[in-house]
PDB file with SEQRES, HELIX, SHEET and CRYST1 records, atoms N, CA, C and O in Angstrom:
SEQRES   1 A   85  UNK UNK UNK UNK UNK UNK UNK UNK UNK UNK UNK UNK UNK          
SEQRES   2 A   85  UNK UNK UNK UNK UNK UNK UNK UNK UNK UNK UNK UNK UNK          
SEQRES   3 A   85  UNK UNK UNK UNK UNK UNK UNK UNK UNK UNK UNK UNK UNK          
SEQRES   4 A   85  UNK UNK UNK UNK UNK UNK UNK UNK UNK UNK UNK UNK UNK          
SEQRES   5 A   85  UNK UNK UNK UNK UNK UNK UNK UNK UNK UNK UNK UNK UNK          
SEQRES   6 A   85  UNK UNK UNK UNK UNK UNK UNK UNK UNK UNK UNK UNK UNK          
SEQRES   7 A   85  UNK UNK UNK UNK UNK UNK UNK                                  
HELIX    1 AA1 UNK A   16  UNK A   25  1                                  10    
HELIX    2 AA2 UNK A   43  UNK A   49  1                                   7    
HELIX    3 AA3 UNK A   64  UNK A   75  1                                  12    
SHEET    1 AA1 3 UNK A   7  UNK A  12  0                                        
SHEET    2 AA1 3 UNK A  31  UNK A  36  1                                        
SHEET    3 AA1 3 UNK A  53  UNK A  56  1                                        
CRYST1    1.000    1.000    1.000  90.00  90.00  90.00 P 1           1          
ATOM      1  N   UNK A   1       0.843  -1.186   0.000  1.00  0.00           N  
ATOM      2  CA  UNK A   1       0.000   0.000   0.000  1.00  0.00           C  
ATOM      3  C   UNK A   1       0.883   1.242   0.000  1.00  0.00           C  
ATOM      4  O   UNK A   1       1.798   1.363   0.814  1.00  0.00           O  
ATOM      5  N   UNK A   2       0.606   2.146  -0.901  1.00  0.00           N  
ATOM      6  CA  UNK A   2       1.388   3.356  -1.036  1.00  0.00           C  
ATOM      7  C   UNK A   2       1.040   4.348   0.066  1.00  0.00           C  
ATOM      8  O   UNK A   2      -0.093   4.399   0.544  1.00  0.00           O  
ATOM      9  N   UNK A   3       2.038   5.136   0.458  1.00  0.00           N  
ATOM     10  CA  UNK A   3       1.762   6.188   1.440  1.00  0.00           C  
ATOM     11  C   UNK A   3       1.110   7.398   0.784  1.00  0.00           C  
ATOM     12  O   UNK A   3       0.647   8.309   1.471  1.00  0.00           O  
ATOM     13  N   UNK A   4       1.076   7.404  -0.537  1.00  0.00           N  
ATOM     14  CA  UNK A   4       0.468   8.498  -1.276  1.00  0.00           C  
ATOM     15  C   UNK A   4      -0.950   8.141  -1.700  1.00  0.00           C  
ATOM     16  O   UNK A   4      -1.268   6.975  -1.936  1.00  0.00           O  
ATOM     17  N   UNK A   5      -1.786   9.152  -1.791  1.00  0.00           N  
ATOM     18  CA  UNK A   5      -3.160   8.952  -2.245  1.00  0.00           C  
ATOM     19  C   UNK A   5      -3.374   9.724  -3.537  1.00  0.00           C  
ATOM     20  O   UNK A   5      -2.791  10.786  -3.755  1.00  0.00           O  
ATOM     21  N   UNK A   6      -4.218   9.165  -4.378  1.00  0.00           N  
ATOM     22  CA  UNK A   6      -4.597   9.830  -5.616  1.00  0.00           C  
ATOM     23  C   UNK A   6      -6.024  10.326  -5.448  1.00  0.00           C  
ATOM     24  O   UNK A   6      -6.954   9.542  -5.257  1.00  0.00           O  
ATOM     25  N   UNK A   7      -6.179  11.651  -5.524  1.00  0.00           N  
ATOM     26  CA  UNK A   7      -7.488  12.280  -5.393  1.00  0.00           C  
ATOM     27  C   UNK A   7      -7.797  12.971  -6.715  1.00  0.00           C  
ATOM     28  O   UNK A   7      -6.978  13.731  -7.233  1.00  0.00           O  
ATOM     29  N   UNK A   8      -8.976  12.706  -7.254  1.00  0.00           N  
ATOM     30  CA  UNK A   8      -9.396  13.297  -8.524  1.00  0.00           C  
ATOM     31  C   UNK A   8     -10.452  14.360  -8.228  1.00  0.00           C  
ATOM     32  O   UNK A   8     -11.369  14.140  -7.437  1.00  0.00           O  
ATOM     33  N   UNK A   9     -10.306  15.507  -8.871  1.00  0.00           N  
ATOM     34  CA  UNK A   9     -11.345  16.527  -8.778  1.00  0.00           C  
ATOM     35  C   UNK A   9     -11.725  16.958 -10.187  1.00  0.00           C  
ATOM     36  O   UNK A   9     -10.901  16.938 -11.101  1.00  0.00           O  
ATOM     37  N   UNK A  10     -12.978  17.346 -10.347  1.00  0.00           N  
ATOM     38  CA  UNK A  10     -13.455  17.752 -11.671  1.00  0.00           C  
ATOM     39  C   UNK A  10     -14.664  18.656 -11.505  1.00  0.00           C  
ATOM     40  O   UNK A  10     -15.286  18.718 -10.445  1.00  0.00           O  
ATOM     41  N   UNK A  11     -14.974  19.353 -12.590  1.00  0.00           N  
ATOM     42  CA  UNK A  11     -16.226  20.090 -12.660  1.00  0.00           C  
ATOM     43  C   UNK A  11     -17.025  19.490 -13.814  1.00  0.00           C  
ATOM     44  O   UNK A  11     -16.464  18.933 -14.757  1.00  0.00           O  
ATOM     45  N   UNK A  12     -18.339  19.614 -13.717  1.00  0.00           N  
ATOM     46  CA  UNK A  12     -19.182  19.045 -14.770  1.00  0.00           C  
ATOM     47  C   UNK A  12     -20.409  19.908 -14.998  1.00  0.00           C  
ATOM     48  O   UNK A  12     -20.839  20.678 -14.140  1.00  0.00           O  
ATOM     49  N   UNK A  13     -20.951  19.744 -16.193  1.00  0.00           N  
ATOM     50  CA  UNK A  13     -22.258  20.316 -16.519  1.00  0.00           C  
ATOM     51  C   UNK A  13     -22.772  19.553 -17.741  1.00  0.00           C  
ATOM     52  O   UNK A  13     -22.172  19.585 -18.816  1.00  0.00           O  
ATOM     53  N   UNK A  14     -23.888  18.873 -17.546  1.00  0.00           N  
ATOM     54  CA  UNK A  14     -24.539  18.119 -18.621  1.00  0.00           C  
ATOM     55  C   UNK A  14     -23.591  17.116 -19.290  1.00  0.00           C  
ATOM     56  O   UNK A  14     -23.431  17.111 -20.511  1.00  0.00           O  
ATOM     57  N   UNK A  15     -22.978  16.283 -18.475  1.00  0.00           N  
ATOM     58  CA  UNK A  15     -22.025  15.282 -18.955  1.00  0.00           C  
ATOM     59  C   UNK A  15     -22.534  13.854 -18.787  1.00  0.00           C  
ATOM     60  O   UNK A  15     -21.746  12.909 -18.785  1.00  0.00           O  
ATOM     61  N   UNK A  16     -23.820  13.699 -18.650  1.00  0.00           N  
ATOM     62  CA  UNK A  16     -24.403  12.384 -18.368  1.00  0.00           C  
ATOM     63  C   UNK A  16     -23.893  11.300 -19.308  1.00  0.00           C  
ATOM     64  O   UNK A  16     -23.585  10.197 -18.858  1.00  0.00           O  
ATOM     65  N   UNK A  17     -23.799  11.584 -20.583  1.00  0.00           N  
ATOM     66  CA  UNK A  17     -23.430  10.544 -21.545  1.00  0.00           C  
ATOM     67  C   UNK A  17     -21.981  10.084 -21.393  1.00  0.00           C  
ATOM     68  O   UNK A  17     -21.610   9.049 -21.947  1.00  0.00           O  
ATOM     69  N   UNK A  18     -21.163  10.819 -20.663  1.00  0.00           N  
ATOM     70  CA  UNK A  18     -19.761  10.450 -20.481  1.00  0.00           C  
ATOM     71  C   UNK A  18     -19.453   9.869 -19.101  1.00  0.00           C  
ATOM     72  O   UNK A  18     -18.350   9.369 -18.877  1.00  0.00           O  
ATOM     73  N   UNK A  19     -20.402   9.927 -18.183  1.00  0.00           N  
ATOM     74  CA  UNK A  19     -20.144   9.570 -16.790  1.00  0.00           C  
ATOM     75  C   UNK A  19     -19.647   8.138 -16.635  1.00  0.00           C  
ATOM     76  O   UNK A  19     -18.643   7.918 -15.957  1.00  0.00           O  
ATOM     77  N   UNK A  20     -20.309   7.163 -17.236  1.00  0.00           N  
ATOM     78  CA  UNK A  20     -19.907   5.771 -17.036  1.00  0.00           C  
ATOM     79  C   UNK A  20     -18.459   5.535 -17.440  1.00  0.00           C  
ATOM     80  O   UNK A  20     -17.684   4.955 -16.679  1.00  0.00           O  
ATOM     81  N   UNK A  21     -18.099   5.976 -18.616  1.00  0.00           N  
ATOM     82  CA  UNK A  21     -16.739   5.764 -19.099  1.00  0.00           C  
ATOM     83  C   UNK A  21     -15.734   6.517 -18.230  1.00  0.00           C  
ATOM     84  O   UNK A  21     -14.682   5.977 -17.887  1.00  0.00           O  
ATOM     85  N   UNK A  22     -16.052   7.751 -17.877  1.00  0.00           N  
ATOM     86  CA  UNK A  22     -15.156   8.560 -17.061  1.00  0.00           C  
ATOM     87  C   UNK A  22     -14.968   7.934 -15.683  1.00  0.00           C  
ATOM     88  O   UNK A  22     -13.840   7.830 -15.201  1.00  0.00           O  
ATOM     89  N   UNK A  23     -16.058   7.518 -15.048  1.00  0.00           N  
ATOM     90  CA  UNK A  23     -15.980   6.931 -13.715  1.00  0.00           C  
ATOM     91  C   UNK A  23     -15.130   5.659 -13.729  1.00  0.00           C  
ATOM     92  O   UNK A  23     -14.343   5.431 -12.810  1.00  0.00           O  
ATOM     93  N   UNK A  24     -15.284   4.838 -14.756  1.00  0.00           N  
ATOM     94  CA  UNK A  24     -14.466   3.622 -14.860  1.00  0.00           C  
ATOM     95  C   UNK A  24     -12.991   3.963 -15.000  1.00  0.00           C  
ATOM     96  O   UNK A  24     -12.138   3.259 -14.460  1.00  0.00           O  
ATOM     97  N   UNK A  25     -12.684   5.029 -15.714  1.00  0.00           N  
ATOM     98  CA  UNK A  25     -11.279   5.405 -15.892  1.00  0.00           C  
ATOM     99  C   UNK A  25     -10.666   5.982 -14.616  1.00  0.00           C  
ATOM    100  O   UNK A  25      -9.443   6.041 -14.495  1.00  0.00           O  
ATOM    101  N   UNK A  26     -11.488   6.403 -13.678  1.00  0.00           N  
ATOM    102  CA  UNK A  26     -11.005   6.962 -12.410  1.00  0.00           C  
ATOM    103  C   UNK A  26     -11.096   5.960 -11.258  1.00  0.00           C  
ATOM    104  O   UNK A  26     -10.819   6.314 -10.112  1.00  0.00           O  
ATOM    105  N   UNK A  27     -11.472   4.740 -11.542  1.00  0.00           N  
ATOM    106  CA  UNK A  27     -11.791   3.753 -10.504  1.00  0.00           C  
ATOM    107  C   UNK A  27     -10.658   3.482  -9.518  1.00  0.00           C  
ATOM    108  O   UNK A  27     -10.928   3.117  -8.374  1.00  0.00           O  
ATOM    109  N   UNK A  28      -9.416   3.646  -9.919  1.00  0.00           N  
ATOM    110  CA  UNK A  28      -8.307   3.354  -9.016  1.00  0.00           C  
ATOM    111  C   UNK A  28      -7.971   4.502  -8.075  1.00  0.00           C  
ATOM    112  O   UNK A  28      -7.116   4.354  -7.202  1.00  0.00           O  
ATOM    113  N   UNK A  29      -8.621   5.628  -8.238  1.00  0.00           N  
ATOM    114  CA  UNK A  29      -8.356   6.779  -7.373  1.00  0.00           C  
ATOM    115  C   UNK A  29      -8.838   6.499  -5.954  1.00  0.00           C  
ATOM    116  O   UNK A  29      -9.787   5.745  -5.745  1.00  0.00           O  
ATOM    117  N   UNK A  30      -8.176   7.113  -4.995  1.00  0.00           N  
ATOM    118  CA  UNK A  30      -8.567   6.973  -3.597  1.00  0.00           C  
ATOM    119  C   UNK A  30      -9.778   7.834  -3.250  1.00  0.00           C  
ATOM    120  O   UNK A  30     -10.451   7.586  -2.249  1.00  0.00           O  
ATOM    121  N   UNK A  31     -10.053   8.827  -4.059  1.00  0.00           N  
ATOM    122  CA  UNK A  31     -11.206   9.691  -3.849  1.00  0.00           C  
ATOM    123  C   UNK A  31     -11.528  10.438  -5.127  1.00  0.00           C  
ATOM    124  O   UNK A  31     -10.626  10.847  -5.858  1.00  0.00           O  
ATOM    125  N   UNK A  32     -12.815  10.618  -5.400  1.00  0.00           N  
ATOM    126  CA  UNK A  32     -13.249  11.345  -6.593  1.00  0.00           C  
ATOM    127  C   UNK A  32     -14.275  12.381  -6.150  1.00  0.00           C  
ATOM    128  O   UNK A  32     -15.256  12.063  -5.479  1.00  0.00           O  
ATOM    129  N   UNK A  33     -14.025  13.626  -6.542  1.00  0.00           N  
ATOM    130  CA  UNK A  33     -14.879  14.739  -6.153  1.00  0.00           C  
ATOM    131  C   UNK A  33     -15.248  15.536  -7.391  1.00  0.00           C  
ATOM    132  O   UNK A  33     -14.378  15.939  -8.164  1.00  0.00           O  
ATOM    133  N   UNK A  34     -16.532  15.761  -7.573  1.00  0.00           N  
ATOM    134  CA  UNK A  34     -17.011  16.517  -8.731  1.00  0.00           C  
ATOM    135  C   UNK A  34     -17.914  17.638  -8.241  1.00  0.00           C  
ATOM    136  O   UNK A  34     -18.795  17.425  -7.408  1.00  0.00           O  
ATOM    137  N   UNK A  35     -17.683  18.828  -8.766  1.00  0.00           N  
ATOM    138  CA  UNK A  35     -18.600  19.947  -8.560  1.00  0.00           C  
ATOM    139  C   UNK A  35     -19.415  20.085  -9.834  1.00  0.00           C  
ATOM    140  O   UNK A  35     -18.873  20.362 -10.904  1.00  0.00           O  
ATOM    141  N   UNK A  36     -20.698  19.892  -9.714  1.00  0.00           N  
ATOM    142  CA  UNK A  36     -21.578  20.070 -10.860  1.00  0.00           C  
ATOM    143  C   UNK A  36     -22.056  21.516 -10.868  1.00  0.00           C  
ATOM    144  O   UNK A  36     -22.515  22.046  -9.856  1.00  0.00           O  
ATOM    145  N   UNK A  37     -21.936  22.135 -12.034  1.00  0.00           N  
ATOM    146  CA  UNK A  37     -22.210  23.574 -12.128  1.00  0.00           C  
ATOM    147  C   UNK A  37     -23.570  23.900 -12.734  1.00  0.00           C  
ATOM    148  O   UNK A  37     -23.754  24.957 -13.338  1.00  0.00           O  
ATOM    149  N   UNK A  38     -24.527  22.978 -12.568  1.00  0.00           N  
ATOM    150  CA  UNK A  38     -25.883  23.295 -13.009  1.00  0.00           C  
ATOM    151  C   UNK A  38     -26.435  22.398 -14.095  1.00  0.00           C  
ATOM    152  O   UNK A  38     -27.157  22.868 -14.974  1.00  0.00           O  
ATOM    153  N   UNK A  39     -26.114  21.127 -14.052  1.00  0.00           N  
ATOM    154  CA  UNK A  39     -26.627  20.201 -15.069  1.00  0.00           C  
ATOM    155  C   UNK A  39     -28.139  20.155 -15.049  1.00  0.00           C  
ATOM    156  O   UNK A  39     -28.759  20.209 -13.987  1.00  0.00           O  
ATOM    157  N   UNK A  40     -28.742  20.054 -16.250  1.00  0.00           N  
ATOM    158  CA  UNK A  40     -30.187  19.843 -16.320  1.00  0.00           C  
ATOM    159  C   UNK A  40     -30.496  18.485 -16.948  1.00  0.00           C  
ATOM    160  O   UNK A  40     -31.624  18.226 -17.365  1.00  0.00           O  
ATOM    161  N   UNK A  41     -29.481  17.625 -17.010  1.00  0.00           N  
ATOM    162  CA  UNK A  41     -29.697  16.229 -17.394  1.00  0.00           C  
ATOM    163  C   UNK A  41     -29.480  15.379 -16.132  1.00  0.00           C  
ATOM    164  O   UNK A  41     -29.633  15.892 -15.024  1.00  0.00           O  
ATOM    165  N   UNK A  42     -29.138  14.133 -16.270  1.00  0.00           N  
ATOM    166  CA  UNK A  42     -28.968  13.248 -15.107  1.00  0.00           C  
ATOM    167  C   UNK A  42     -27.510  13.061 -14.708  1.00  0.00           C  
ATOM    168  O   UNK A  42     -27.149  12.013 -14.172  1.00  0.00           O  
ATOM    169  N   UNK A  43     -26.674  14.052 -14.958  1.00  0.00           N  
ATOM    170  CA  UNK A  43     -25.262  13.944 -14.610  1.00  0.00           C  
ATOM    171  C   UNK A  43     -25.063  13.661 -13.129  1.00  0.00           C  
ATOM    172  O   UNK A  43     -24.328  12.739 -12.773  1.00  0.00           O  
ATOM    173  N   UNK A  44     -25.695  14.424 -12.269  1.00  0.00           N  
ATOM    174  CA  UNK A  44     -25.504  14.278 -10.826  1.00  0.00           C  
ATOM    175  C   UNK A  44     -25.935  12.891 -10.362  1.00  0.00           C  
ATOM    176  O   UNK A  44     -25.219  12.245  -9.596  1.00  0.00           O  
ATOM    177  N   UNK A  45     -27.077  12.433 -10.811  1.00  0.00           N  
ATOM    178  CA  UNK A  45     -27.560  11.100 -10.443  1.00  0.00           C  
ATOM    179  C   UNK A  45     -26.591  10.026 -10.920  1.00  0.00           C  
ATOM    180  O   UNK A  45     -26.263   9.110 -10.166  1.00  0.00           O  
ATOM    181  N   UNK A  46     -26.134  10.130 -12.156  1.00  0.00           N  
ATOM    182  CA  UNK A  46     -25.210   9.140 -12.710  1.00  0.00           C  
ATOM    183  C   UNK A  46     -23.903   9.116 -11.926  1.00  0.00           C  
ATOM    184  O   UNK A  46     -23.373   8.038 -11.654  1.00  0.00           O  
ATOM    185  N   UNK A  47     -23.376  10.272 -11.560  1.00  0.00           N  
ATOM    186  CA  UNK A  47     -22.145  10.319 -10.769  1.00  0.00           C  
ATOM    187  C   UNK A  47     -22.345   9.660  -9.417  1.00  0.00           C  
ATOM    188  O   UNK A  47     -21.501   8.881  -8.974  1.00  0.00           O  
ATOM    189  N   UNK A  48     -23.443   9.963  -8.764  1.00  0.00           N  
ATOM    190  CA  UNK A  48     -23.718   9.380  -7.436  1.00  0.00           C  
ATOM    191  C   UNK A  48     -23.935   7.882  -7.513  1.00  0.00           C  
ATOM    192  O   UNK A  48     -23.628   7.171  -6.556  1.00  0.00           O  
ATOM    193  N   UNK A  49     -24.454   7.382  -8.625  1.00  0.00           N  
ATOM    194  CA  UNK A  49     -24.607   5.929  -8.795  1.00  0.00           C  
ATOM    195  C   UNK A  49     -23.248   5.230  -8.814  1.00  0.00           C  
ATOM    196  O   UNK A  49     -23.158   4.035  -8.530  1.00  0.00           O  
ATOM    197  N   UNK A  50     -22.202   5.966  -9.146  1.00  0.00           N  
ATOM    198  CA  UNK A  50     -20.835   5.439  -9.129  1.00  0.00           C  
ATOM    199  C   UNK A  50     -20.134   5.753  -7.809  1.00  0.00           C  
ATOM    200  O   UNK A  50     -18.915   5.614  -7.703  1.00  0.00           O  
ATOM    201  N   UNK A  51     -20.904   6.176  -6.802  1.00  0.00           N  
ATOM    202  CA  UNK A  51     -20.370   6.528  -5.480  1.00  0.00           C  
ATOM    203  C   UNK A  51     -19.333   7.640  -5.536  1.00  0.00           C  
ATOM    204  O   UNK A  51     -18.371   7.649  -4.768  1.00  0.00           O  
ATOM    205  N   UNK A  52     -19.540   8.567  -6.446  1.00  0.00           N  
ATOM    206  CA  UNK A  52     -18.670   9.728  -6.568  1.00  0.00           C  
ATOM    207  C   UNK A  52     -19.244  10.844  -5.705  1.00  0.00           C  
ATOM    208  O   UNK A  52     -20.453  11.075  -5.695  1.00  0.00           O  
ATOM    209  N   UNK A  53     -18.374  11.527  -4.987  1.00  0.00           N  
ATOM    210  CA  UNK A  53     -18.778  12.649  -4.148  1.00  0.00           C  
ATOM    211  C   UNK A  53     -19.113  13.833  -5.042  1.00  0.00           C  
ATOM    212  O   UNK A  53     -18.259  14.323  -5.781  1.00  0.00           O  
ATOM    213  N   UNK A  54     -20.359  14.292  -4.975  1.00  0.00           N  
ATOM    214  CA  UNK A  54     -20.814  15.378  -5.850  1.00  0.00           C  
ATOM    215  C   UNK A  54     -21.327  16.541  -5.015  1.00  0.00           C  
ATOM    216  O   UNK A  54     -22.122  16.360  -4.093  1.00  0.00           O  
ATOM    217  N   UNK A  55     -20.864  17.727  -5.351  1.00  0.00           N  
ATOM    218  CA  UNK A  55     -21.400  18.964  -4.780  1.00  0.00           C  
ATOM    219  C   UNK A  55     -22.014  19.741  -5.931  1.00  0.00           C  
ATOM    220  O   UNK A  55     -21.410  19.864  -6.997  1.00  0.00           O  
ATOM    221  N   UNK A  56     -23.194  20.257  -5.722  1.00  0.00           N  
ATOM    222  CA  UNK A  56     -23.839  21.077  -6.745  1.00  0.00           C  
ATOM    223  C   UNK A  56     -23.587  22.539  -6.392  1.00  0.00           C  
ATOM    224  O   UNK A  56     -23.938  23.001  -5.306  1.00  0.00           O  
ATOM    225  N   UNK A  57     -22.973  23.256  -7.330  1.00  0.00           N  
ATOM    226  CA  UNK A  57     -22.608  24.648  -7.091  1.00  0.00           C  
ATOM    227  C   UNK A  57     -23.143  25.528  -8.206  1.00  0.00           C  
ATOM    228  O   UNK A  57     -23.501  25.054  -9.284  1.00  0.00           O  
ATOM    229  N   UNK A  58     -23.189  26.817  -7.921  1.00  0.00           N  
ATOM    230  CA  UNK A  58     -23.586  27.795  -8.928  1.00  0.00           C  
ATOM    231  C   UNK A  58     -22.498  28.862  -8.963  1.00  0.00           C  
ATOM    232  O   UNK A  58     -22.157  29.445  -7.934  1.00  0.00           O  
ATOM    233  N   UNK A  59     -21.963  29.111 -10.137  1.00  0.00           N  
ATOM    234  CA  UNK A  59     -20.908  30.112 -10.304  1.00  0.00           C  
ATOM    235  C   UNK A  59     -21.419  31.172 -11.269  1.00  0.00           C  
ATOM    236  O   UNK A  59     -21.548  30.928 -12.469  1.00  0.00           O  
ATOM    237  N   UNK A  60     -21.708  32.355 -10.729  1.00  0.00           N  
ATOM    238  CA  UNK A  60     -22.194  33.460 -11.561  1.00  0.00           C  
ATOM    239  C   UNK A  60     -21.455  34.727 -11.192  1.00  0.00           C  
ATOM    240  O   UNK A  60     -21.377  35.065 -10.011  1.00  0.00           O  
ATOM    241  N   UNK A  61     -20.924  35.421 -12.139  1.00  0.00           N  
ATOM    242  CA  UNK A  61     -20.857  35.038 -13.544  1.00  0.00           C  
ATOM    243  C   UNK A  61     -19.939  33.831 -13.708  1.00  0.00           C  
ATOM    244  O   UNK A  61     -19.056  33.591 -12.884  1.00  0.00           O  
ATOM    245  N   UNK A  62     -20.159  33.071 -14.788  1.00  0.00           N  
ATOM    246  CA  UNK A  62     -19.388  31.849 -15.002  1.00  0.00           C  
ATOM    247  C   UNK A  62     -17.910  32.172 -15.154  1.00  0.00           C  
ATOM    248  O   UNK A  62     -17.512  33.026 -15.947  1.00  0.00           O  
ATOM    249  N   UNK A  63     -17.113  31.462 -14.369  1.00  0.00           N  
ATOM    250  CA  UNK A  63     -15.652  31.529 -14.500  1.00  0.00           C  
ATOM    251  C   UNK A  63     -15.116  30.134 -14.242  1.00  0.00           C  
ATOM    252  O   UNK A  63     -15.344  29.552 -13.182  1.00  0.00           O  
ATOM    253  N   UNK A  64     -14.408  29.612 -15.215  1.00  0.00           N  
ATOM    254  CA  UNK A  64     -13.832  28.274 -15.070  1.00  0.00           C  
ATOM    255  C   UNK A  64     -12.921  28.208 -13.854  1.00  0.00           C  
ATOM    256  O   UNK A  64     -12.987  27.249 -13.085  1.00  0.00           O  
ATOM    257  N   UNK A  65     -12.072  29.213 -13.670  1.00  0.00           N  
ATOM    258  CA  UNK A  65     -11.114  29.170 -12.570  1.00  0.00           C  
ATOM    259  C   UNK A  65     -11.816  29.146 -11.213  1.00  0.00           C  
ATOM    260  O   UNK A  65     -11.354  28.471 -10.294  1.00  0.00           O  
ATOM    261  N   UNK A  66     -12.900  29.859 -11.080  1.00  0.00           N  
ATOM    262  CA  UNK A  66     -13.647  29.848  -9.828  1.00  0.00           C  
ATOM    263  C   UNK A  66     -14.244  28.469  -9.569  1.00  0.00           C  
ATOM    264  O   UNK A  66     -14.134  27.949  -8.458  1.00  0.00           O  
ATOM    265  N   UNK A  67     -14.870  27.875 -10.573  1.00  0.00           N  
ATOM    266  CA  UNK A  67     -15.448  26.534 -10.422  1.00  0.00           C  
ATOM    267  C   UNK A  67     -14.356  25.515 -10.089  1.00  0.00           C  
ATOM    268  O   UNK A  67     -14.546  24.664  -9.220  1.00  0.00           O  
ATOM    269  N   UNK A  68     -13.218  25.599 -10.775  1.00  0.00           N  
ATOM    270  CA  UNK A  68     -12.115  24.678 -10.511  1.00  0.00           C  
ATOM    271  C   UNK A  68     -11.617  24.831  -9.078  1.00  0.00           C  
ATOM    272  O   UNK A  68     -11.392  23.834  -8.393  1.00  0.00           O  
ATOM    273  N   UNK A  69     -11.445  26.058  -8.623  1.00  0.00           N  
ATOM    274  CA  UNK A  69     -10.940  26.295  -7.270  1.00  0.00           C  
ATOM    275  C   UNK A  69     -11.907  25.793  -6.205  1.00  0.00           C  
ATOM    276  O   UNK A  69     -11.478  25.275  -5.174  1.00  0.00           O  
ATOM    277  N   UNK A  70     -13.190  25.940  -6.441  1.00  0.00           N  
ATOM    278  CA  UNK A  70     -14.179  25.398  -5.503  1.00  0.00           C  
ATOM    279  C   UNK A  70     -14.058  23.881  -5.460  1.00  0.00           C  
ATOM    280  O   UNK A  70     -14.080  23.282  -4.384  1.00  0.00           O  
ATOM    281  N   UNK A  71     -13.931  23.260  -6.626  1.00  0.00           N  
ATOM    282  CA  UNK A  71     -13.790  21.810  -6.688  1.00  0.00           C  
ATOM    283  C   UNK A  71     -12.545  21.341  -5.935  1.00  0.00           C  
ATOM    284  O   UNK A  71     -12.605  20.375  -5.175  1.00  0.00           O  
ATOM    285  N   UNK A  72     -11.437  22.014  -6.141  1.00  0.00           N  
ATOM    286  CA  UNK A  72     -10.200  21.662  -5.440  1.00  0.00           C  
ATOM    287  C   UNK A  72     -10.380  21.810  -3.933  1.00  0.00           C  
ATOM    288  O   UNK A  72      -9.858  20.996  -3.171  1.00  0.00           O  
ATOM    289  N   UNK A  73     -11.098  22.817  -3.494  1.00  0.00           N  
ATOM    290  CA  UNK A  73     -11.260  23.047  -2.056  1.00  0.00           C  
ATOM    291  C   UNK A  73     -11.959  21.883  -1.364  1.00  0.00           C  
ATOM    292  O   UNK A  73     -11.685  21.620  -0.193  1.00  0.00           O  
ATOM    293  N   UNK A  74     -12.853  21.179  -2.055  1.00  0.00           N  
ATOM    294  CA  UNK A  74     -13.531  20.035  -1.443  1.00  0.00           C  
ATOM    295  C   UNK A  74     -12.597  18.865  -1.240  1.00  0.00           C  
ATOM    296  O   UNK A  74     -12.819  18.063  -0.333  1.00  0.00           O  
ATOM    297  N   UNK A  75     -11.556  18.733  -2.052  1.00  0.00           N  
ATOM    298  CA  UNK A  75     -10.619  17.624  -1.858  1.00  0.00           C  
ATOM    299  C   UNK A  75      -9.833  17.793  -0.576  1.00  0.00           C  
ATOM    300  O   UNK A  75      -9.424  16.799   0.025  1.00  0.00           O  
ATOM    301  N   UNK A  76      -9.609  19.014  -0.143  1.00  0.00           N  
ATOM    302  CA  UNK A  76      -8.832  19.261   1.063  1.00  0.00           C  
ATOM    303  C   UNK A  76      -9.543  18.759   2.309  1.00  0.00           C  
ATOM    304  O   UNK A  76      -8.905  18.559   3.343  1.00  0.00           O  
ATOM    305  N   UNK A  77     -10.828  18.555   2.232  1.00  0.00           N  
ATOM    306  CA  UNK A  77     -11.580  18.065   3.386  1.00  0.00           C  
ATOM    307  C   UNK A  77     -11.211  16.642   3.747  1.00  0.00           C  
ATOM    308  O   UNK A  77     -11.449  16.211   4.876  1.00  0.00           O  
ATOM    309  N   UNK A  78     -10.632  15.900   2.808  1.00  0.00           N  
ATOM    310  CA  UNK A  78     -10.345  14.482   3.051  1.00  0.00           C  
ATOM    311  C   UNK A  78      -8.860  14.163   3.102  1.00  0.00           C  
ATOM    312  O   UNK A  78      -8.482  13.022   3.370  1.00  0.00           O  
ATOM    313  N   UNK A  79      -8.024  15.145   2.852  1.00  0.00           N  
ATOM    314  CA  UNK A  79      -6.591  14.897   2.819  1.00  0.00           C  
ATOM    315  C   UNK A  79      -5.971  15.093   4.206  1.00  0.00           C  
ATOM    316  O   UNK A  79      -6.394  15.967   4.962  1.00  0.00           O  
ATOM    317  N   UNK A  80      -4.967  14.274   4.534  1.00  0.00           N  
ATOM    318  CA  UNK A  80      -4.233  14.498   5.782  1.00  0.00           C  
ATOM    319  C   UNK A  80      -3.534  15.860   5.735  1.00  0.00           C  
ATOM    320  O   UNK A  80      -3.264  16.378   4.651  1.00  0.00           O  
ATOM    321  N   UNK A  81      -3.246  16.429   6.879  1.00  0.00           N  
ATOM    322  CA  UNK A  81      -2.663  17.764   6.923  1.00  0.00           C  
ATOM    323  C   UNK A  81      -1.262  17.827   6.316  1.00  0.00           C  
ATOM    324  O   UNK A  81      -0.808  18.911   5.949  1.00  0.00           O  
ATOM    325  N   UNK A  82      -0.576  16.710   6.203  1.00  0.00           N  
ATOM    326  CA  UNK A  82       0.778  16.731   5.648  1.00  0.00           C  
ATOM    327  C   UNK A  82       0.805  16.347   4.164  1.00  0.00           C  
ATOM    328  O   UNK A  82       1.851  15.944   3.655  1.00  0.00           O  
ATOM    329  N   UNK A  83      -0.314  16.466   3.473  1.00  0.00           N  
ATOM    330  CA  UNK A  83      -0.403  16.076   2.062  1.00  0.00           C  
ATOM    331  C   UNK A  83       0.164  17.145   1.144  1.00  0.00           C  
ATOM    332  O   UNK A  83       0.153  18.335   1.458  1.00  0.00           O  
ATOM    333  N   UNK A  84       0.653  16.692   0.014  1.00  0.00           N  
ATOM    334  CA  UNK A  84       1.072  17.596  -1.044  1.00  0.00           C  
ATOM    335  C   UNK A  84      -0.085  17.786  -1.998  1.00  0.00           C  
ATOM    336  O   UNK A  84      -0.694  16.805  -2.425  1.00  0.00           O  
ATOM    337  N   UNK A  85      -0.399  19.002  -2.340  1.00  0.00           N  
ATOM    338  CA  UNK A  85      -1.475  19.276  -3.273  1.00  0.00           C  
ATOM    339  C   UNK A  85      -0.905  20.050  -4.438  1.00  0.00           C  
ATOM    340  O   UNK A  85      -1.637  20.398  -5.364  1.00  0.00           O  
TER     341      UNK A  85                                                      
END                                                                             
């Protein structure tokens, strides 16, 4: 067992058709966190069916960097204090 952990973070919006393939490709990660930025399809439900941690957020005005930074901030909730990010 490695002393390092792999944590995946992402943002999404209306990505339902890609969730299954994406989730399978991330399966070896120690944690997966997605911030959904307002999907009106079944993206959130599909992610949760894969036991992915999902937060629903609203970013207005839209800024990719803001959404990304919010997503990254949720990963810190599960990392040990001596982790490298």
